[in-house]
C-alpha positions in Angstrom: 154.5 112.8 97.8 154.2 111.3 94.0 157.7 112.5 93.1 159.6 111.5 96.3 161.3 108.0 95.7 159.7 106.4 98.9 158.3 106.3 102.3 159.9 105.2 104.7 159.3 102.3 106.6 157.3 102.5 110.0 159.9 103.0 113.1 160.7 99.6 115.3 158.7 100.6 118.0 161.3 100.6 120.4 162.7 103.2 119.4 159.8 105.1 121.3 160.5 102.9 124.2 162.8 105.3 125.6 166.5 104.3 126.9 165.5 100.8 127.6 164.2 100.7 124.2 167.2 102.1 122.7 169.4 99.8 124.3 168.2 97.2 121.2 169.4 99.0 118.9 173.9 98.5 120.4 175.3 97.4 117.0 178.2 97.5 114.9 179.5 100.8 116.1 180.1 98.4 119.2 181.3 95.6 117.8 183.8 98.8 115.8 184.8 100.4 119.4 185.0 97.0 120.8 187.4 95.8 118.6 189.7 98.5 119.0 190.5 97.7 122.2 193.2 95.2 120.8 195.2 98.0 119.2 194.6 101.6 120.6 193.7 100.9 124.1 196.2 98.3 125.1 199.4 99.9 123.4 198.8 103.6 122.4 197.3 105.2 124.9 199.4 103.7 127.5 202.4 104.5 125.9 201.2 108.3 125.8 200.5 108.5 129.2 203.5 106.2 130.0 206.1 108.9 127.6 204.0 112.2 128.5 202.1 111.7 131.7 198.5 113.2 131.9 199.5 116.5 129.4 198.6 113.7 126.4 194.9 112.9 127.9 193.4 115.5 125.4 194.7 114.6 122.3 193.9 110.3 122.9 190.1 111.3 123.9 189.7 114.4 120.6 191.0 111.3 118.8 188.1 109.1 119.9 185.5 112.0 120.0 186.7 112.7 116.4 186.0 109.4 115.3 182.6 109.3 116.9 181.4 112.1 115.1 182.9 110.5 111.3 181.2 107.5 112.3 177.8 109.6 112.8 178.0 111.4 109.8 178.5 108.1 107.6 175.8 105.9 109.2 172.8 108.4 109.7 173.6 109.0 105.8 173.0 105.3 105.0 170.3 105.5 107.1 168.9 108.5 105.3 169.4 107.3 101.7 169.9 103.8 101.7 173.2 104.1 99.9 176.9 104.3 100.9 178.5 107.5 101.0 181.9 106.3 98.9 178.5 106.1 96.1 177.3 108.9 96.1 180.6 110.3 96.6 182.1 108.4 93.6 179.0 110.6 91.4 179.6 114.3 92.9 182.7 115.0 93.4 184.1 117.5 90.7 186.4 115.4 87.8 186.0 112.0 86.2 183.5 109.6 88.0 184.5 107.6 91.0 188.1 108.8 91.1 187.5 110.2 94.8 186.5 106.4 96.5 188.8 105.0 94.2 191.5 107.0 95.8 190.1 106.7 98.9 190.0 103.1 98.7 193.5 102.9 98.1 194.6 104.9 100.7 192.8 102.7 102.6 193.9 98.9 101.4 197.6 100.2 101.7 197.1 100.3 104.6 195.6 96.8 105.5 198.8 94.6 105.8 200.3 97.6 108.6 197.8 96.1 110.7 197.6 92.6 109.6 201.7 92.5 110.4 201.4 94.7 113.4 198.8 93.2 115.1 200.2 89.5 114.1 203.7 91.0 115.6 201.7 92.0 118.8 201.0 88.4 119.4 203.8 87.1 118.4 205.7 89.0 120.8 203.9 88.3 123.7 203.4 84.2 122.7 207.4 83.9 122.6 208.0 85.5 125.9 205.4 83.4 127.6 205.7 80.0 125.7 210.1 80.8 125.3 209.5 79.0 121.8 210.0 79.7 117.9 210.4 83.3 117.7 208.3 86.5 117.0 208.4 86.2 113.3 207.3 82.5 113.3 204.4 82.8 116.2 203.0 86.1 113.9 203.4 83.4 110.6 201.1 81.0 112.4 199.1 83.8 113.7 198.2 85.4 110.4 198.0 81.9 108.3 195.9 80.4 111.4 193.4 83.4 111.6 192.7 83.2 107.5 192.0 79.1 108.1 189.6 80.1 110.9 188.0 83.3 108.9 187.4 80.7 105.7 185.6 77.8 107.6 183.6 81.0 109.6 183.6 78.8 113.2 184.2 82.3 115.2 180.9 82.9 117.0 182.4 80.8 120.2 185.5 82.2 120.1 183.6 86.3 119.7 181.8 85.3 123.0 184.3 84.4 124.8 186.5 87.1 124.1 183.7 89.4 124.7 183.2 88.6 128.1 187.0 88.9 128.8 187.5 92.1 127.5 184.5 93.4 129.0 186.1 92.0 132.6 189.1 93.4 131.6 187.3 96.8 130.8 185.7 96.8 134.2 189.0 95.9 136.0 191.1 98.9 134.4 188.4 101.2 135.6 188.7 99.9 139.0 192.4 100.0 138.4 192.1 103.7 137.9 190.8 104.7 141.2 193.0 101.9 143.5 195.9 103.4 142.0 195.0 107.0 143.4 195.8 109.4 139.7 196.5 113.0 140.8 193.0 114.1 139.5 194.1 117.8 139.5 196.7 117.0 137.1 194.1 114.8 135.0 191.4 117.7 134.6 194.4 120.0 133.5 195.1 117.6 130.6 192.0 117.8 129.5 193.2 121.1 127.9 195.3 120.8 124.4 199.2 121.4 125.2 201.8 120.1 122.8 204.4 118.3 124.6 208.0 120.1 124.1 209.8 117.4 123.2 210.8 113.8 124.9 212.2 113.8 129.0 216.0 113.7 129.5 215.2 109.8 131.3 213.0 108.9 128.2 216.1 109.9 125.9 218.5 108.0 128.1 216.6 104.8 128.8 214.7 104.9 125.3 216.6 106.3 122.4 214.5 104.6 119.9 211.3 105.9 121.0 213.2 109.5 121.7 214.3 109.3 117.4 210.7 108.7 116.9 209.9 112.5 115.8 206.8 114.3 118.3 203.8 114.7 116.0 204.8 111.3 114.3 204.2 109.6 117.9 200.9 112.0 118.8 199.4 111.3 115.7 200.2 107.1 115.8 198.0 107.6 118.8 195.2 109.5 117.3 195.1 107.2 114.3 194.9 103.8 116.6 192.5 105.3 118.8 189.2 104.4 117.3 190.7 102.9 113.9 190.4 104.5 110.4 189.1 104.9 107.6 190.1 100.2 107.1 187.4 100.1 109.7 184.3 102.5 109.1 184.2 102.4 105.0 183.3 98.7 106.2 181.2 99.6 109.3 179.0 101.8 107.4 178.7 99.1 105.1 177.7 96.3 107.9 174.2 98.6 108.2 173.1 97.1 105.8 172.4 93.8 107.2 170.2 96.2 110.7 167.1 97.1 108.1 167.1 100.4 109.8 165.1 103.5 108.0 165.5 103.5 104.2 168.1 100.3 104.7 165.0 98.5 105.1 163.0 99.3 102.0 161.8 96.0 100.1 162.7 97.7 96.9 166.0 98.7 98.1 167.8 97.5 95.1 165.8 99.6 92.6 166.1 102.7 94.7 169.7 102.9 95.1 169.7 102.4 91.0 167.1 105.7 91.1 169.9 107.6 92.9 172.5 106.6 90.6 170.9 107.9 88.0 169.8 111.1 89.1 171.2 114.3 88.3 174.0 114.6 90.1 173.7 118.1 90.9 170.1 117.5 91.9 169.1 117.0 95.5 167.6 113.7 95.9 163.9 112.9 95.9 163.4 112.0 99.7 159.8 112.8 101.3 159.9 116.2 102.7 156.2 115.7 104.2 156.4 116.2 108.4 154.8 112.7 108.8 157.7 111.6 106.8 160.7 113.9 108.0 159.6 112.9 111.4 160.0 109.2 111.0 162.8 109.4 109.3 164.3 111.3 112.8 162.7 108.7 114.6 165.1 106.1 112.7 167.7 108.5 113.0 167.9 107.5 116.7 169.2 104.0 115.9 172.4 104.9 114.4 172.9 107.6 117.2 172.3 105.0 119.9 175.2 102.7 118.0 177.2 105.4 118.1 176.8 107.6 121.2 177.0 104.2 123.3 180.1 102.2 121.6 182.4 105.5 121.0 181.2 106.6 124.8 182.8 103.5 126.2 185.5 103.7 124.1 185.9 107.4 125.5 186.4 106.0 129.1 187.9 103.3 128.2 190.6 104.9 126.7 190.9 107.9 129.4 191.0 105.3 132.0 194.2 103.3 130.4 195.8 106.3 129.4 195.4 107.3 133.1 196.5 104.2 134.3 199.7 105.2 131.9 200.3 108.1 133.4 199.7 107.1 137.4 201.9 104.0 137.2 203.9 103.6 134.4 205.3 107.7 134.0 206.5 107.5 137.6 208.6 104.0 137.2 209.9 105.6 133.4 208.5 102.2 131.8 207.6 102.5 128.4 205.9 100.1 126.6 208.4 99.9 123.2 210.9 97.9 122.0 210.7 94.6 123.3 208.2 95.0 125.8 205.4 96.5 124.2 202.7 94.3 126.8 204.2 93.7 129.8 204.4 96.5 131.3 200.3 97.5 131.5 200.1 94.6 133.3 200.4 96.6 136.6 197.2 97.9 136.0 195.7 94.9 137.2 198.4 93.3 139.2 197.9 96.1 141.4 194.9 95.7 142.5 195.8 91.9 143.4 199.0 89.7 141.8 196.7 86.9 140.6 194.8 89.5 137.9 198.4 89.1 136.4 196.7 86.0 134.5 193.3 88.0 133.8 195.7 90.1 131.9 197.7 87.7 130.0 194.5 86.1 128.8 192.5 88.9 128.2 195.4 91.0 126.1 195.5 87.7 123.9 192.2 87.4 123.4 191.7 91.2 122.8 194.7 91.4 120.3 193.3 88.1 118.5 190.0 89.3 118.4 191.2 92.5 116.8 193.2 90.5 113.9 190.4 88.6 113.5 187.7 91.1 113.0 189.9 93.0 110.5 189.5 89.9 108.2 185.7 90.1 108.2 185.8 94.2 107.9 188.4 95.0 104.9 186.8 92.9 102.4 183.6 94.8 103.2 186.0 97.8 103.1 187.2 97.1 99.6 183.8 96.3 98.5 182.2 99.5 99.4 185.6 101.6 98.0 185.6 99.9 94.3 182.2 98.7 93.7 180.6 102.0 92.5 183.5 102.3 89.7 184.4 98.8 88.8 181.5 96.3 88.1 183.3 93.0 88.5 183.1 94.2 92.1 179.6 94.3 92.0 179.0 91.6 90.4 181.5 89.1 92.7 180.0 90.9 95.9 181.5 91.0 99.0 181.5 87.7 99.8 183.4 87.3 96.1 186.1 89.4 96.4 187.2 88.4 100.2 189.5 85.7 98.7 191.7 88.3 96.9 191.6 90.5 100.0 192.6 87.8 102.5 195.2 87.1 100.0 197.2 90.4 99.5 196.8 91.1 103.7 198.3 87.8 104.4 201.0 87.4 102.2 201.9 91.1 102.6 201.3 91.0 106.5 203.9 88.4 106.1 206.2 89.8 104.6 205.9 93.0 107.0 207.4 90.6 109.7 209.8 88.7 107.6 211.3 92.0 107.1 211.7 92.5 110.5 209.8 95.2 111.2 208.7 96.1 114.5 204.9 97.2 115.1 204.9 100.7 116.0 207.3 101.3 112.5 204.4 99.0 110.8 201.7 101.1 111.7 203.1 104.5 112.0 201.7 104.8 108.0 198.7 103.3 108.8 197.8 105.5 111.2 199.0 109.1 109.4 197.4 107.8 106.4 193.9 105.7 107.2 194.0 106.6 111.1 194.0 110.5 110.5 194.5 112.4 107.2 191.2 109.9 105.2 189.6 110.2 108.4 189.9 114.0 108.2 189.0 114.0 104.7 185.9 111.8 105.6 184.4 114.2 107.6 184.9 117.3 105.4 183.3 115.4 102.7 180.7 114.1 104.6 179.6 117.6 105.3 179.4 118.6 102.1 177.5 115.8 100.6 174.7 116.3 102.8 174.4 120.3 101.9 174.5 118.6 97.9 172.2 116.0 97.9 170.0 116.2 100.8 166.9 117.8 101.3 167.8 120.3 104.4 164.9 118.8 106.4 167.3 115.9 106.5 170.7 118.0 107.6 172.9 117.6 110.4 171.6 120.0 113.0 174.4 123.4 113.3 176.1 121.3 116.8 176.4 118.4 115.0 177.7 119.6 111.7 179.8 122.1 114.1 181.6 118.9 115.5 181.9 117.3 112.5 183.7 119.7 110.9 186.0 120.4 113.9 186.4 116.8 113.6 187.9 116.6 110.4 190.1 119.8 110.5 191.6 118.4 113.7 192.3 114.9 112.1 193.3 116.1 108.7 195.6 119.2 110.5 197.2 116.1 112.9 198.1 113.4 109.5 199.5 117.0 108.1 201.7 118.5 110.2 203.2 114.6 110.8 203.1 114.2 107.4 205.4 117.4 107.0 207.7 116.3 110.2 208.1 113.1 108.6 209.7 114.5 105.1 211.2 117.5 106.9 209.2 120.1 105.9 209.0 121.0 109.4 211.1 120.3 112.6 
């Protein structure tokens, strides 16, 4: 013990109280998963079901499941060590110091404007249709600048509570809607087994030529990249664990421990305590991020399955695809099939889900930027997350506005974001995290064989989807 860097704090007693106690540890993961309802679940998942029916269900669910394993690989590391994975990657990757987190950071911040502009574009689209005044670009501008103002003054709590209530209500309604729609459960079950669509159906080519011109793999990776978010979310999400105080993050001398980790030999294992009692305490603490991930991403899986099945059951036979100038209207069928008056719940819920998501990126992206570049640049470390927020916001707002005024559609804006930040770098994250654990953590703290296998397979799936879509985009494959 004398050579160990620290002793773990005594675990929170609620971690030993069964499932009721564990529910107290639903934290950042649930917030993150809820935020993605405003992008992946209200547009991409129904679009996949509308275009390909039940056959694409496996792709969407694998995307959500892979992001869950990605999340747990990062959160367990920060709870065990008190250090963000990006910091360690800067120390141990072969080559110049910190090149890897800087590369990940650059690839990630490239995606920021796509989501800011894309989400504002969706909000502008639906607001223009509801009000009949101004236009998509002007409403998108109002939303981007308005959200910035709210982020600066910090008066979001009341909106967040209202949004949570409405979105949860929508989720329950969607689940009720699945059973009311009477889907073909046999086909839905068969949709869980991977098959690649041979192409777009004739009616898609005839009625939606712009969609049909979109390369198949780029369409599919758009689903995978949007569901559950991307590294632009997860880098900041893991950073939010600093506020939770779980495991090593609760050490009173955490700053000192982090300095010692940075000064340690990059080729050596961390001097974590390996005594049986300490390992037991650490594993008890790991129940917190595990609960956070299992419940939040379990909810994400259920929501993704529900809206994809609704798209396949209601939109596909009616040949209705969220596309062009009708991005959100068709999905109203998910609720109006229950009762026409629920159209208003859909409108309010969609607005709150989308606006809540665009606000969340104003919270997450400064954290993402800080965690990506702080290991390499002292000026960023000294400024802190709050100190760099204004510069990150300025970049997000100006580039997001430029995207909209260039006349790009939501689908066009987020295509490269989903390929790079939602799939490619997510796959790299999974594989890098497995390698990092084996390199720096004592074997007592490694992920078990099953979890390790799941994280590796998730990384290969996400990486493979991105590589194929990028190759198709540049004409290297058909």
